[in-house]
NUZAGU-55554 format. One line per field, with one value per atom (N, C-alpha, C): chain; atom name; x, y, z; residue in three letters. Coordinates in nm, 2 decimals, padded with zeros to 4 digits. Layout:
% residues N
sedo: c(A, ...) $
dolo: c(CA, ...) $
east: c(X, ...) $
north: c(Y, ...) $
up: c(Z, ...) $
guke: c(ALA, ...) $
% end
This chain:
% residues 202
sedo: c(A, A, A, A, A, A, A, A, A, A, A, A, A, A, A, A, A, A, A, A, A, A, A, A, A, A, A, A, A, A, A, A, A, A, A, A, A, A, A, A, A, A, A, A, A, A, A, A, A, A, A, A, A, A, A, A, A, A, A, A, A, A, A, A, A, A, A, A, A, A, A, A, A, A, A, A, A, A, A, A, A, A, A, A, A, A, A, A, A, A, A, A, A, A, A, A, A, A, A, A, A, A, A, A, A, A, A, A, A, A, A, A, A, A, A, A, A, A, A, A, A, A, A, A, A, A, A, A, A, A, A, A, A, A, A, A, A, A, A, A, A, A, A, A, A, A, A, A, A, A, A, A, A, A, A, A, A, A, A, A, A, A, A, A, A, A, A, A, A, A, A, A, A, A, A, A, A, A, A, A, A, A, A, A, A, A, A, A, A, A, A, A, A, A, A, A, A, A, A, A, A, A, A, A, A, A, A, A, A, A, A, A, A, A, A, A, A, A, A, A, A, A, A, A, A, A, A, A, A, A, A, A, A, A, A, A, A, A, A, A, A, A, A, A, A, A, A, A, A, A, A, A, A, A, A, A, A, A, A, A, A, A, A, A, A, A, A, A, A, A, A, A, A, A, A, A, A, A, A, A, A, A, A, A, A, A, A, A, A, A, A, A, A, A, A, A, A, A, A, A, A, A, A, A, A, A, A, A, A, A, A, A, A, A, A, A, A, A, A, A, A, A, A, A, A, A, A, A, A, A, A, A, A, A, A, A, A, A, A, A, A, A, A, A, A, A, A, A, A, A, A, A, A, A, A, A, A, A, A, A, A, A, A, A, A, A, A, A, A, A, A, A, A, A, A, A, A, A, A, A, A, A, A, A, A, A, A, A, A, A, A, A, A, A, A, A, A, A, A, A, A, A, A, A, A, A, A, A, A, A, A, A, A, A, A, A, A, A, A, A, A, A, A, A, A, A, A, A, A, A, A, A, A, A, A, A, A, A, A, A, A, A, A, A, A, A, A, A, A, A, A, A, A, A, A, A, A, A, A, A, A, A, A, A, A, A, A, A, A, A, A, A, A, A, A, A, A, A, A, A, A, A, A, A, A, A, A, A, A, A, A, A, A, A, A, A, A, A, A, A, A, A, A, A, A, A, A, A, A, A, A, A, A, A, A, A, A, A, A, A, A, A, A, A, A, A, A, A, A, A, A, A, A, A, A, A, A, A, A, A, A, A, A, A, A, A, A, A, A, A, A, A, A, A, A, A, A, A, A, A, A, A, A, A, A, A, A, A, A, A, A, A, A, A, A, A, A, A, A, A, A, A, A, A, A, A, A, A, A, A, A, A, A, A, A, A, A, A, A, A, A, A, A, A, A, A) $
dolo: c(N, CA, C, N, CA, C, N, CA, C, N, CA, C, N, CA, C, N, CA, C, N, CA, C, N, CA, C, N, CA, C, N, CA, C, N, CA, C, N, CA, C, N, CA, C, N, CA, C, N, CA, C, N, CA, C, N, CA, C, N, CA, C, N, CA, C, N, CA, C, N, CA, C, N, CA, C, N, CA, C, N, CA, C, N, CA, C, N, CA, C, N, CA, C, N, CA, C, N, CA, C, N, CA, C, N, CA, C, N, CA, C, N, CA, C, N, CA, C, N, CA, C, N, CA, C, N, CA, C, N, CA, C, N, CA, C, N, CA, C, N, CA, C, N, CA, C, N, CA, C, N, CA, C, N, CA, C, N, CA, C, N, CA, C, N, CA, C, N, CA, C, N, CA, C, N, CA, C, N, CA, C, N, CA, C, N, CA, C, N, CA, C, N, CA, C, N, CA, C, N, CA, C, N, CA, C, N, CA, C, N, CA, C, N, CA, C, N, CA, C, N, CA, C, N, CA, C, N, CA, C, N, CA, C, N, CA, C, N, CA, C, N, CA, C, N, CA, C, N, CA, C, N, CA, C, N, CA, C, N, CA, C, N, CA, C, N, CA, C, N, CA, C, N, CA, C, N, CA, C, N, CA, C, N, CA, C, N, CA, C, N, CA, C, N, CA, C, N, CA, C, N, CA, C, N, CA, C, N, CA, C, N, CA, C, N, CA, C, N, CA, C, N, CA, C, N, CA, C, N, CA, C, N, CA, C, N, CA, C, N, CA, C, N, CA, C, N, CA, C, N, CA, C, N, CA, C, N, CA, C, N, CA, C, N, CA, C, N, CA, C, N, CA, C, N, CA, C, N, CA, C, N, CA, C, N, CA, C, N, CA, C, N, CA, C, N, CA, C, N, CA, C, N, CA, C, N, CA, C, N, CA, C, N, CA, C, N, CA, C, N, CA, C, N, CA, C, N, CA, C, N, CA, C, N, CA, C, N, CA, C, N, CA, C, N, CA, C, N, CA, C, N, CA, C, N, CA, C, N, CA, C, N, CA, C, N, CA, C, N, CA, C, N, CA, C, N, CA, C, N, CA, C, N, CA, C, N, CA, C, N, CA, C, N, CA, C, N, CA, C, N, CA, C, N, CA, C, N, CA, C, N, CA, C, N, CA, C, N, CA, C, N, CA, C, N, CA, C, N, CA, C, N, CA, C, N, CA, C, N, CA, C, N, CA, C, N, CA, C, N, CA, C, N, CA, C, N, CA, C, N, CA, C, N, CA, C, N, CA, C, N, CA, C, N, CA, C, N, CA, C, N, CA, C, N, CA, C, N, CA, C, N, CA, C, N, CA, C, N, CA, C, N, CA, C, N, CA, C, N, CA, C, N, CA, C, N, CA, C, N, CA, C, N, CA, C, N, CA, C, N, CA, C, N, CA, C, N, CA, C, N, CA, C, N, CA, C, N, CA, C, N, CA, C, N, CA, C, N, CA, C, N, CA, C, N, CA, C, N, CA, C, N, CA, C, N, CA, C, N, CA, C, N, CA, C, N, CA, C, N, CA, C, N, CA, C, N, CA, C, N, CA, C, N, CA, C) $
east: c(00.06, -00.04, -00.19, -00.22, -00.36, -00.39, -00.30, -00.32, -00.33, -00.26, -00.27, -00.39, -00.45, -00.58, -00.56, -00.42, -00.40, -00.45, -00.48, -00.53, -00.63, -00.73, -00.84, -00.84, -00.86, -00.87, -01.01, -01.04, -01.18, -01.20, -01.32, -01.35, -01.33, -01.43, -01.44, -01.32, -01.28, -01.16, -01.03, -01.01, -00.88, -00.80, -00.85, -00.76, -00.77, -00.66, -00.66, -00.70, -00.76, -00.78, -00.75, -00.74, -00.71, -00.80, -00.75, -00.83, -00.85, -00.92, -00.96, -00.85, -00.74, -00.62, -00.57, -00.55, -00.49, -00.58, -00.71, -00.81, -00.79, -00.78, -00.76, -00.63, -00.53, -00.40, -00.40, -00.48, -00.51, -00.58, -00.67, -00.75, -00.67, -00.59, -00.49, -00.40, -00.34, -00.27, -00.32, -00.45, -00.52, -00.56, -00.59, -00.63, -00.51, -00.38, -00.27, -00.22, -00.25, -00.23, -00.33, -00.44, -00.54, -00.49, -00.45, -00.40, -00.26, -00.18, -00.05, -00.10, -00.19, -00.23, -00.30, -00.38, -00.45, -00.36, -00.25, -00.18, -00.07, -00.02, 00.11, 00.10, -00.01, 00.00, -00.02, -00.07, -00.09, 00.05, 00.12, 00.26, 00.35, 00.33, 00.42, 00.38, 00.27, 00.22, 00.27, 00.27, 00.31, 00.47, 00.55, 00.68, 00.73, 00.64, 00.67, 00.64, 00.54, 00.51, 00.60, 00.64, 00.72, 00.88, 00.91, 01.04, 01.11, 01.03, 01.08, 01.03, 01.10, 01.06, 00.93, 00.85, 00.71, 00.70, 00.65, 00.63, 00.49, 00.46, 00.33, 00.35, 00.30, 00.31, 00.19, 00.20, 00.08, 00.11, 00.00, 00.02, 00.04, 00.12, 00.14, 00.17, 00.06, 00.06, 00.11, 00.20, 00.24, 00.35, 00.37, 00.45, 00.40, 00.46, 00.43, 00.54, 00.50, 00.60, 00.59, 00.71, 00.72, 00.71, 00.59, 00.57, 00.61, 00.59, 00.62, 00.68, 00.77, 00.81, 00.84, 00.84, 00.89, 00.99, 01.11, 01.22, 01.25, 01.30, 01.32, 01.46, 01.46, 01.57, 01.67, 01.65, 01.74, 01.88, 01.99, 02.13, 02.14, 02.09, 02.11, 01.97, 01.99, 01.86, 01.89, 01.78, 01.78, 01.80, 01.88, 01.90, 01.76, 01.72, 01.58, 01.56, 01.43, 01.38, 01.28, 01.27, 01.17, 01.19, 01.09, 01.08, 01.11, 01.15, 01.19, 01.05, 01.06, 00.97, 00.99, 00.90, 00.92, 00.81, 00.83, 00.71, 00.61, 00.47, 00.37, 00.34, 00.41, 00.40, 00.51, 00.60, 00.72, 00.69, 00.72, 00.72, 00.59, 00.57, 00.45, 00.35, 00.42, 00.33, 00.26, 00.31, 00.25, 00.15, 00.19, 00.10, -00.02, -00.02, -00.14, -00.24, -00.18, -00.27, -00.34, -00.27, -00.32, -00.43, -00.40, -00.49, -00.63, -00.62, -00.76, -00.81, -00.74, -00.79, -00.76, -00.87, -00.87, -00.86, -00.88, -00.86, -00.71, -00.62, -00.49, -00.41, -00.49, -00.45, -00.42, -00.51, -00.51, -00.37, -00.30, -00.17, -00.05, -00.10, 00.01, -00.01, 00.10, 00.09, 00.02, -00.03, -00.09, 00.00, 00.13, 00.23, 00.25, 00.25, 00.28, 00.14, 00.04, -00.08, -00.11, -00.07, -00.06, 00.02, 00.15, 00.24, 00.18, 00.09, 00.04, -00.10, -00.16, -00.29, -00.33, -00.23, -00.26, -00.23, -00.15, -00.11, -00.21, -00.26, -00.35, -00.47, -00.55, -00.66, -00.62, -00.51, -00.46, -00.42, -00.36, -00.33, -00.46, -00.55, -00.69, -00.76, -00.74, -00.81, -00.74, -00.61, -00.52, -00.54, -00.56, -00.57, -00.43, -00.33, -00.19, -00.10, 00.03, 00.12, 00.26, 00.35, 00.48, 00.58, 00.69, 00.80, 00.94, 01.03, 01.17, 01.25, 01.35, 01.45, 01.40, 01.29, 01.23, 01.31, 01.32, 01.38, 01.54, 01.58, 01.74, 01.76, 01.88, 01.92, 01.92, 01.86, 01.85, 01.74, 01.65, 01.56, 01.39, 01.32, 01.19, 01.10, 00.98, 00.88, 00.74, 00.64, 00.52, 00.41, 00.30, 00.22, 00.07, -00.01, -00.15, -00.21, -00.33, -00.39, -00.46, -00.48, -00.56, -00.68, -00.80, -00.93, -00.99, -01.04, -01.10, -01.27, -01.33, -01.49, -01.55, -01.50, -01.55, -01.51, -01.44, -01.38, -01.26, -01.21, -01.09, -00.97, -00.85, -00.73, -00.63, -00.62, -00.53, -00.39, -00.36, -00.21, -00.21, -00.08, -00.08, 00.03, 00.03, 00.11, 00.21, 00.34, 00.44, 00.56, 00.59, 00.69, 00.82, 00.94, 01.06, 01.16, 01.24, 01.34, 01.44, 01.54, 01.64, 01.58, 01.59, 01.53, 01.56, 01.68, 01.70, 01.63, 01.56, 01.47, 01.33, 01.30, 01.16, 01.15, 01.15, 01.15, 01.00, 00.98, 00.84, 00.75, 00.81, 00.72, 00.68, 00.79, 00.77, 00.66, 00.68, 00.58, 00.45, 00.41, 00.29, 00.23, 00.30, 00.24, 00.22, 00.33, 00.33, 00.32, 00.41, 00.41, 00.29, 00.26, 00.14, 00.01, -00.03, -00.15, -00.15, -00.04, -00.02, -00.03, 00.05, 00.04, -00.10, -00.17, -00.31, -00.39, -00.38, -00.47, -00.45, -00.32, -00.29, -00.35, -00.36, -00.42, -00.57, -00.63, -00.77, -00.81, -00.72, -00.74, -00.72, -00.63, -00.62, -00.75, -00.77, -00.89, -01.01, -01.04, -01.15, -01.14, -01.02, -01.01, -01.02, -01.01, -01.04, -01.18, -01.26, -01.42, -01.46, -01.37, -01.42, -01.49, -01.62, -01.70, -01.75, -01.71, -01.77, -01.70, -01.73, -01.68, -01.54, -01.45, -01.30, -01.26, -01.15, -01.08, -01.07, -01.09, -01.07, -00.92, -00.88, -00.74, -00.71, -00.62, -00.58, -00.41, -00.38, -00.22, -00.16, -00.04, 00.04, 00.08) $
north: c(-04.70, -04.61, -04.64, -04.75, -04.77, -04.69, -04.69, -04.61, -04.45, -04.41, -04.27, -04.24, -04.33, -04.32, -04.32, -04.34, -04.34, -04.47, -04.57, -04.70, -04.75, -04.82, -04.88, -05.03, -05.12, -05.27, -05.31, -05.37, -05.41, -05.54, -05.55, -05.66, -05.81, -05.79, -05.92, -05.97, -05.89, -05.94, -05.94, -05.84, -05.83, -05.74, -05.70, -05.61, -05.45, -05.38, -05.24, -05.15, -05.04, -04.93, -04.80, -04.70, -04.57, -04.51, -04.45, -04.39, -04.26, -04.20, -04.06, -03.96, -04.00, -03.91, -03.90, -04.01, -04.00, -03.92, -03.93, -03.85, -03.70, -03.67, -03.54, -03.48, -03.56, -03.52, -03.49, -03.58, -03.56, -03.44, -03.40, -03.29, -03.16, -03.16, -03.05, -03.04, -03.14, -03.13, -03.08, -03.12, -03.08, -02.92, -02.89, -02.74, -02.66, -02.70, -02.62, -02.62, -02.73, -02.73, -02.63, -02.63, -02.52, -02.38, -02.36, -02.24, -02.19, -02.29, -02.26, -02.22, -02.29, -02.27, -02.14, -02.10, -01.96, -01.85, -01.87, -01.76, -01.73, -01.83, -01.81, -01.70, -01.70, -01.59, -01.44, -01.43, -01.30, -01.26, -01.36, -01.34, -01.29, -01.36, -01.32, -01.17, -01.14, -01.01, -00.90, -00.94, -00.85, -00.83, -00.93, -00.91, -00.82, -00.82, -00.73, -00.58, -00.57, -00.43, -00.37, -00.47, -00.42, -00.46, -00.57, -00.63, -00.65, -00.71, -00.75, -00.91, -00.99, -01.13, -01.14, -01.23, -01.26, -01.40, -01.42, -01.56, -01.59, -01.72, -01.77, -01.86, -01.82, -01.87, -01.96, -02.07, -02.14, -02.19, -02.20, -02.23, -02.39, -02.43, -02.58, -02.58, -02.61, -02.62, -02.48, -02.49, -02.35, -02.28, -02.32, -02.26, -02.21, -02.14, -02.12, -02.18, -02.22, -02.29, -02.19, -02.15, -02.07, -02.16, -02.17, -02.29, -02.26, -02.12, -02.10, -01.95, -01.91, -01.79, -01.75, -01.61, -01.56, -01.46, -01.47, -01.40, -01.27, -01.17, -01.04, -01.06, -00.96, -00.96, -00.85, -00.79, -00.69, -00.76, -00.68, -00.73, -00.76, -00.68, -00.71, -00.77, -00.90, -00.97, -01.05, -01.09, -01.19, -01.33, -01.40, -01.55, -01.60, -01.68, -01.74, -01.82, -01.80, -01.85, -01.97, -02.02, -02.12, -02.24, -02.30, -02.43, -02.40, -02.29, -02.27, -02.26, -02.28, -02.29, -02.16, -02.10, -02.00, -02.01, -01.97, -01.98, -01.89, -01.92, -01.84, -01.71, -01.70, -01.57, -01.48, -01.52, -01.45, -01.34, -01.38, -01.28, -01.23, -01.14, -01.07, -01.19, -01.28, -01.37, -01.47, -01.49, -01.57, -01.49, -01.36, -01.29, -01.23, -01.21, -01.17, -01.30, -01.41, -01.53, -01.55, -01.53, -01.53, -01.43, -01.31, -01.19, -01.22, -01.29, -01.31, -01.45, -01.55, -01.67, -01.73, -01.71, -01.75, -01.89, -01.99, -02.12, -02.16, -02.08, -02.10, -02.06, -01.99, -01.94, -02.05, -02.15, -02.27, -02.34, -02.31, -02.39, -02.31, -02.19, -02.11, -02.12, -02.09, -02.10, -01.99, -01.98, -01.86, -01.74, -01.77, -01.66, -01.60, -01.67, -01.61, -01.52, -01.58, -01.50, -01.38, -01.38, -01.27, -01.15, -01.20, -01.10, -01.03, -01.10, -01.04, -00.98, -00.99, -00.95, -00.82, -00.72, -00.57, -00.56, -00.65, -00.62, -00.69, -00.81, -00.86, -00.79, -00.73, -00.64, -00.53, -00.47, -00.36, -00.43, -00.54, -00.61, -00.64, -00.68, -00.73, -00.59, -00.50, -00.38, -00.32, -00.32, -00.27, -00.36, -00.49, -00.58, -00.62, -00.59, -00.63, -00.62, -00.65, -00.66, -00.62, -00.56, -00.52, -00.55, -00.59, -00.62, -00.59, -00.57, -00.56, -00.65, -00.72, -00.81, -00.94, -00.98, -01.11, -01.21, -01.19, -01.28, -01.27, -01.17, -01.15, -01.00, -00.97, -00.83, -00.76, -00.64, -00.56, -00.61, -00.71, -00.76, -00.70, -00.66, -00.63, -00.71, -00.74, -00.82, -00.75, -00.77, -00.72, -00.84, -00.85, -00.96, -00.93, -00.99, -00.98, -01.11, -01.13, -01.25, -01.30, -01.43, -01.49, -01.56, -01.53, -01.58, -01.67, -01.79, -01.88, -01.86, -01.94, -01.94, -01.96, -02.03, -02.05, -01.94, -01.85, -01.74, -01.79, -01.90, -01.95, -01.88, -01.89, -01.82, -01.93, -01.97, -02.07, -02.04, -01.91, -01.87, -01.71, -01.66, -01.53, -01.49, -01.39, -01.33, -01.25, -01.28, -01.21, -01.14, -01.02, -00.96, -00.94, -00.98, -00.97, -00.90, -00.81, -00.74, -00.67, -00.61, -00.54, -00.41, -00.37, -00.25, -00.13, -00.12, 00.01, 00.03, -00.07, -00.06, -00.06, -00.11, -00.12, -00.01, 00.12, 00.22, 00.24, 00.31, 00.31, 00.39, 00.50, 00.57, 00.48, 00.40, 00.33, 00.21, 00.16, 00.05, 00.10, 00.22, 00.27, 00.32, 00.39, 00.46, 00.36, 00.27, 00.18, 00.03, -00.02, -00.17, -00.23, -00.17, -00.23, -00.24, -00.12, -00.13, -00.23, -00.24, -00.35, -00.49, -00.50, -00.64, -00.67, -00.59, -00.60, -00.63, -00.56, -00.57, -00.72, -00.77, -00.90, -01.00, -00.98, -01.08, -01.07, -00.97, -00.96, -01.05, -01.02, -01.09, -01.24, -01.29, -01.43, -01.48, -01.41, -01.46, -01.46, -01.37, -01.38, -01.51, -01.55, -01.67, -01.79, -01.78, -01.89, -01.91, -01.80, -01.80, -01.72, -01.62, -01.54, -01.42, -01.40, -01.30, -01.20, -01.23, -01.14, -01.00, -00.93, -00.80, -00.81, -00.76, -00.77, -00.68, -00.72, -00.64, -00.50, -00.42, -00.27, -00.26, -00.16, -00.13, 00.01, 00.02, 00.14, 00.16, 00.27, 00.28, 00.23, 00.17, 00.11, 00.22) $
up: c(00.88, 00.78, 00.82, 00.88, 00.92, 01.04, 01.13, 01.26, 01.22, 01.12, 01.08, 00.98, 00.94, 00.87, 00.73, 00.68, 00.54, 00.46, 00.53, 00.47, 00.56, 00.50, 00.60, 00.54, 00.65, 00.62, 00.61, 00.48, 00.46, 00.55, 00.62, 00.71, 00.64, 00.54, 00.46, 00.39, 00.30, 00.22, 00.28, 00.37, 00.44, 00.36, 00.25, 00.17, 00.22, 00.18, 00.22, 00.11, 00.15, 00.06, 00.12, 00.04, 00.09, 00.20, 00.30, 00.41, 00.39, 00.50, 00.49, 00.49, 00.56, 00.56, 00.43, 00.35, 00.22, 00.13, 00.15, 00.07, 00.09, 00.23, 00.27, 00.20, 00.21, 00.16, 00.01, -00.05, -00.21, -00.24, -00.16, -00.17, -00.16, -00.06, -00.02, -00.15, -00.20, -00.31, -00.44, -00.47, -00.57, -00.57, -00.44, -00.43, -00.45, -00.41, -00.43, -00.58, -00.65, -00.79, -00.87, -00.82, -00.87, -00.84, -00.72, -00.67, -00.76, -00.78, -00.86, -01.00, -01.06, -01.21, -01.22, -01.12, -01.13, -01.10, -01.00, -00.96, -01.06, -01.13, -01.22, -01.31, -01.39, -01.50, -01.43, -01.30, -01.24, -01.19, -01.14, -01.08, -01.19, -01.32, -01.42, -01.47, -01.48, -01.50, -01.40, -01.27, -01.17, -01.17, -01.20, -01.22, -01.33, -01.44, -01.54, -01.49, -01.41, -01.37, -01.26, -01.17, -01.06, -01.06, -01.12, -01.13, -00.99, -00.90, -00.77, -00.76, -00.69, -00.69, -00.61, -00.67, -00.63, -00.59, -00.48, -00.41, -00.38, -00.39, -00.36, -00.23, -00.12, 00.01, 00.04, 00.11, 00.15, 00.29, 00.38, 00.51, 00.53, 00.61, 00.64, 00.79, 00.87, 01.01, 01.07, 01.15, 01.20, 01.13, 01.00, 00.90, 00.77, 00.69, 00.55, 00.48, 00.36, 00.26, 00.13, 00.09, -00.03, -00.14, -00.20, -00.30, -00.44, -00.49, -00.62, -00.61, -00.73, -00.74, -00.89, -00.91, -01.04, -01.00, -01.04, -01.01, -01.09, -01.01, -01.07, -01.18, -01.26, -01.37, -01.31, -01.20, -01.14, -01.13, -01.14, -01.11, -00.96, -00.88, -00.73, -00.70, -00.65, -00.61, -00.48, -00.43, -00.31, -00.35, -00.27, -00.30, -00.31, -00.41, -00.41, -00.28, -00.23, -00.10, -00.14, -00.26, -00.30, -00.23, -00.18, -00.12, 00.04, 00.08, 00.22, 00.32, 00.43, 00.54, 00.63, 00.68, 00.80, 00.88, 01.02, 01.11, 01.04, 01.06, 01.02, 01.08, 01.21, 01.27, 01.24, 01.15, 01.12, 01.01, 00.88, 00.77, 00.74, 00.66, 00.62, 00.55, 00.47, 00.39, 00.51, 00.61, 00.71, 00.81, 00.84, 00.93, 00.85, 00.72, 00.66, 00.63, 00.64, 00.64, 00.78, 00.88, 01.03, 01.04, 00.99, 01.00, 00.94, 00.83, 00.76, 00.78, 00.82, 00.83, 00.96, 01.04, 01.19, 01.22, 01.11, 01.14, 01.15, 01.10, 01.10, 01.23, 01.30, 01.45, 01.55, 01.52, 01.62, 01.62, 01.51, 01.49, 01.57, 01.62, 01.69, 01.85, 01.91, 02.06, 02.11, 02.23, 02.30, 02.31, 02.34, 02.35, 02.21, 02.11, 01.98, 01.93, 01.96, 01.92, 02.02, 02.14, 02.23, 02.18, 02.11, 02.07, 01.94, 01.87, 01.76, 01.77, 01.89, 01.92, 01.86, 01.89, 01.84, 01.68, 01.63, 01.49, 01.40, 01.43, 01.33, 01.28, 01.38, 01.33, 01.23, 01.26, 01.17, 01.03, 01.03, 00.91, 00.83, 00.90, 00.83, 00.78, 00.84, 00.79, 00.67, 00.68, 00.57, 00.43, 00.46, 00.36, 00.29, 00.38, 00.33, 00.46, 00.43, 00.55, 00.50, 00.57, 00.53, 00.64, 00.61, 00.71, 00.66, 00.75, 00.73, 00.79, 00.74, 00.82, 00.86, 00.84, 00.88, 00.79, 00.66, 00.59, 00.57, 00.64, 00.65, 00.66, 00.71, 00.71, 00.58, 00.58, 00.46, 00.36, 00.39, 00.30, 00.35, 00.27, 00.29, 00.22, 00.27, 00.21, 00.24, 00.14, 00.16, 00.10, 00.17, 00.12, 00.12, 00.04, 00.03, 00.03, 00.10, 00.11, -00.02, -00.03, -00.13, -00.07, -00.13, -00.09, -00.18, -00.13, -00.21, -00.22, -00.29, -00.30, -00.18, -00.08, 00.05, 00.15, 00.11, 00.20, 00.29, 00.26, 00.32, 00.27, 00.33, 00.30, 00.26, 00.13, 00.09, 00.07, 00.09, 00.07, 00.07, 00.03, 00.01, -00.09, -00.15, -00.25, -00.19, -00.21, -00.14, -00.23, -00.21, -00.28, -00.19, -00.24, -00.16, -00.24, -00.16, -00.22, -00.14, -00.19, -00.08, -00.04, 00.08, 00.14, 00.05, 00.01, -00.06, -00.18, -00.25, -00.36, -00.31, -00.19, -00.15, -00.05, -00.07, 00.03, 00.06, 00.18, 00.22, 00.12, 00.06, -00.03, -00.15, -00.20, -00.32, -00.29, -00.17, -00.13, -00.12, -00.05, -00.03, -00.16, -00.24, -00.35, -00.47, -00.49, -00.61, -00.59, -00.51, -00.49, -00.42, -00.30, -00.23, -00.31, -00.38, -00.44, -00.56, -00.64, -00.75, -00.69, -00.58, -00.51, -00.46, -00.39, -00.34, -00.46, -00.57, -00.68, -00.75, -00.75, -00.79, -00.71, -00.58, -00.49, -00.51, -00.54, -00.58, -00.71, -00.81, -00.93, -00.91, -00.83, -00.81, -00.73, -00.63, -00.54, -00.63, -00.73, -00.81, -00.91, -00.95, -01.03, -00.94, -00.80, -00.71, -00.68, -00.73, -00.70, -00.61, -00.55, -00.45, -00.50, -00.47, -00.51, -00.40, -00.28, -00.16, -00.16, -00.06, -00.04, 00.01, -00.08, -00.04, 00.06, 00.11, 00.24, 00.21, 00.32, 00.31, 00.30, 00.21, 00.19, 00.24, 00.32, 00.38, 00.37, 00.39, 00.37, 00.49, 00.47, 00.57, 00.67) $
guke: c(PHE, PHE, PHE, GLU, GLU, GLU, ASN, ASN, ASN, SER, SER, SER, GLY, GLY, GLY, TYR, TYR, TYR, VAL, VAL, VAL, GLU, GLU, GLU, LYS, LYS, LYS, GLU, GLU, GLU, GLN, GLN, GLN, LYS, LYS, LYS, SER, SER, SER, GLY, GLY, GLY, LYS, LYS, LYS, TYR, TYR, TYR, GLN, GLN, GLN, LEU, LEU, LEU, GLY, GLY, GLY, LEU, LEU, LEU, SER, SER, SER, ALA, ALA, ALA, TYR, TYR, TYR, GLU, GLU, GLU, MET, MET, MET, GLY, GLY, GLY, GLN, GLN, GLN, LYS, LYS, LYS, PHE, PHE, PHE, LEU, LEU, LEU, SER, SER, SER, ARG, ARG, ARG, MET, MET, MET, VAL, VAL, VAL, LEU, LEU, LEU, LEU, LEU, LEU, ARG, ARG, ARG, LYS, LYS, LYS, ALA, ALA, ALA, LYS, LYS, LYS, PRO, PRO, PRO, VAL, VAL, VAL, MET, MET, MET, GLU, GLU, GLU, LYS, LYS, LYS, LEU, LEU, LEU, ILE, ILE, ILE, ARG, ARG, ARG, GLU, GLU, GLU, CYS, CYS, CYS, ASN, ASN, ASN, GLU, GLU, GLU, ALA, ALA, ALA, ILE, ILE, ILE, TYR, TYR, TYR, LEU, LEU, LEU, ALA, ALA, ALA, VAL, VAL, VAL, PRO, PRO, PRO, SER, SER, SER, GLY, GLY, GLY, ASP, ASP, ASP, GLU, GLU, GLU, ILE, ILE, ILE, LEU, LEU, LEU, LEU, LEU, LEU, LEU, LEU, LEU, ASP, ASP, ASP, MET, MET, MET, VAL, VAL, VAL, ASP, ASP, ASP, THR, THR, THR, THR, THR, THR, GLN, GLN, GLN, GLN, GLN, GLN, VAL, VAL, VAL, LYS, LYS, LYS, ILE, ILE, ILE, ILE, ILE, ILE, PRO, PRO, PRO, LEU, LEU, LEU, LEU, LEU, LEU, GLY, GLY, GLY, LYS, LYS, LYS, ARG, ARG, ARG, TYR, TYR, TYR, PRO, PRO, PRO, ILE, ILE, ILE, THR, THR, THR, GLY, GLY, GLY, PRO, PRO, PRO, SER, SER, SER, ALA, ALA, ALA, GLY, GLY, GLY, ARG, ARG, ARG, VAL, VAL, VAL, ILE, ILE, ILE, LEU, LEU, LEU, ALA, ALA, ALA, HIS, HIS, HIS, GLY, GLY, GLY, GLU, GLU, GLU, ASN, ASN, ASN, HIS, HIS, HIS, ARG, ARG, ARG, ALA, ALA, ALA, ASN, ASN, ASN, CYS, CYS, CYS, SER, SER, SER, LEU, LEU, LEU, ASP, ASP, ASP, GLU, GLU, GLU, MET, MET, MET, ALA, ALA, ALA, ALA, ALA, ALA, LEU, LEU, LEU, GLU, GLU, GLU, SER, SER, SER, GLU, GLU, GLU, LEU, LEU, LEU, PRO, PRO, PRO, ARG, ARG, ARG, ILE, ILE, ILE, ARG, ARG, ARG, MET, MET, MET, GLN, GLN, GLN, GLY, GLY, GLY, ASN, ASN, ASN, CYS, CYS, CYS, TYR, TYR, TYR, ASP, ASP, ASP, GLN, GLN, GLN, GLY, GLY, GLY, ILE, ILE, ILE, PHE, PHE, PHE, GLY, GLY, GLY, GLU, GLU, GLU, GLY, GLY, GLY, ILE, ILE, ILE, ALA, ALA, ALA, SER, SER, SER, LEU, LEU, LEU, ALA, ALA, ALA, ALA, ALA, ALA, PRO, PRO, PRO, LEU, LEU, LEU, ILE, ILE, ILE, ASP, ASP, ASP, ALA, ALA, ALA, GLN, GLN, GLN, GLY, GLY, GLY, ASN, ASN, ASN, ILE, ILE, ILE, PRO, PRO, PRO, GLY, GLY, GLY, SER, SER, SER, LEU, LEU, LEU, CYS, CYS, CYS, MET, MET, MET, VAL, VAL, VAL, GLY, GLY, GLY, PRO, PRO, PRO, GLU, GLU, GLU, PHE, PHE, PHE, ARG, ARG, ARG, LEU, LEU, LEU, SER, SER, SER, PRO, PRO, PRO, ASP, ASP, ASP, LYS, LYS, LYS, ILE, ILE, ILE, GLU, GLU, GLU, GLN, GLN, GLN, ASP, ASP, ASP, LEU, LEU, LEU, LEU, LEU, LEU, PRO, PRO, PRO, LYS, LYS, LYS, LEU, LEU, LEU, THR, THR, THR, GLU, GLU, GLU, ALA, ALA, ALA, GLY, GLY, GLY, ILE, ILE, ILE, VAL, VAL, VAL, ILE, ILE, ILE, SER, SER, SER, SER, SER, SER, LYS, LYS, LYS, LEU, LEU, LEU, GLY, GLY, GLY, TYR, TYR, TYR, VAL, VAL, VAL, GLY, GLY, GLY, HIS, HIS, HIS, PHE, PHE, PHE, ILE, ILE, ILE, ASN, ASN, ASN, LYS, LYS, LYS, GLU, GLU, GLU, LYS, LYS, LYS, ILE, ILE, ILE) $
% end
């Protein structure tokens, strides 16, 4: 623990106290608790409007963690993905974080970033991301970034559902605008007051 910076030994007393790594871990935990608290009511409102599973995804190194969810009441639904981790370069929830949060790109390999080089600027300009099949065959997902008071990207809001319900027309005309607006609301609750991302059609 001492070598990892989680505890520090006082020279005079020989006693141990919490180190900087433990403090940093605590700060990350607290920030995620704030994110959860701010996002939950917006996620619950969004599920009433769209009735497709809504996830809160957060970056964790070179992965994303699906930290929270509100499930759909539809009879046909995707097996819950809550608590699962995926490469940050994979699903829309991760790529939208990479597109808007340059600091997260350092966790990816040069080959991974090269493969996304042409895609990330487009995602950033759109303000959202859409994919098919990344979470599994026949599954579509779309995501919008969340921005905090410092302009950082603490996570993303992600909608997941079967492709037969998430048609391109429905996504473009109905779901993406609502998801993006929900992301804006959460970002404002996190203190973001800057110019928000340009939104264009996918």
